[in-house]
C-alpha positions in Angstrom: -51.0 127.4 238.4 -49.1 127.7 241.9 -47.3 125.5 243.1 -49.0 123.2 245.7 -52.2 122.8 243.6 -49.9 122.0 240.3 -48.6 119.3 242.7 -51.5 117.4 244.2 -52.1 117.6 240.1 -49.5 115.7 238.9 -49.5 113.1 241.8 -53.2 112.0 241.4 -52.1 111.6 237.5 -49.4 110.0 238.2 -51.4 107.7 240.5 -55.0 107.0 238.2 -52.9 105.8 235.4 -50.5 103.0 238.4 -53.6 102.3 239.5 -56.0 101.8 236.0 -52.2 100.1 234.8 -53.7 97.3 237.4 -50.7 94.6 238.6 -50.6 92.3 235.6 -47.4 91.8 234.0 -45.9 89.6 231.4 -42.4 90.5 232.0 -40.2 89.4 234.8 -39.9 92.9 237.2 -42.0 94.3 239.5 -43.4 97.7 239.4 -43.3 98.5 243.3 -41.7 101.8 244.9 -38.9 101.4 246.2 -38.5 104.9 247.5 -41.6 105.5 248.7 -43.4 106.4 246.1 -45.8 105.8 243.2 -44.9 104.0 240.7 -46.5 103.9 236.7 -44.9 102.4 234.5 -44.7 102.8 229.9 -43.0 100.5 228.2 -41.1 99.0 230.3 -39.7 101.9 232.2 -41.0 102.6 235.7 -41.3 106.0 236.7 -41.6 106.4 240.2 -42.7 110.3 242.1 -41.9 111.2 245.5 -44.1 113.6 246.7 -42.0 115.2 250.4 -43.7 118.0 252.5 -40.6 120.2 251.0 -39.2 118.2 247.7 -41.2 116.5 244.7 -38.3 113.7 243.1 -38.9 111.5 240.1 -36.4 107.8 240.0 -36.9 106.8 236.3 -36.0 102.2 236.3 -35.3 100.5 232.6 -35.9 96.8 233.6 -36.1 97.4 236.9 -32.2 98.8 237.3 -32.1 102.5 237.5 -32.1 104.5 233.7 -29.0 106.9 233.2 -31.2 109.1 232.5 -28.5 112.1 231.6 -29.2 112.8 228.5 
């Protein structure tokens, strides 16, 4: 699979999951994009996928605060 196809596939999958999640939450932190990407929540951890023409970044937040992903 070529890189542009992979990028499009990942972006579509994440945006579909985010859309399906809806806007109703029973906890305090919000799930709005902070970096201009698409946000999806899994077990109180927010994953934001930011796709630009030359880079793809994933920002991870745990309960609204940056998560340590060094491990």
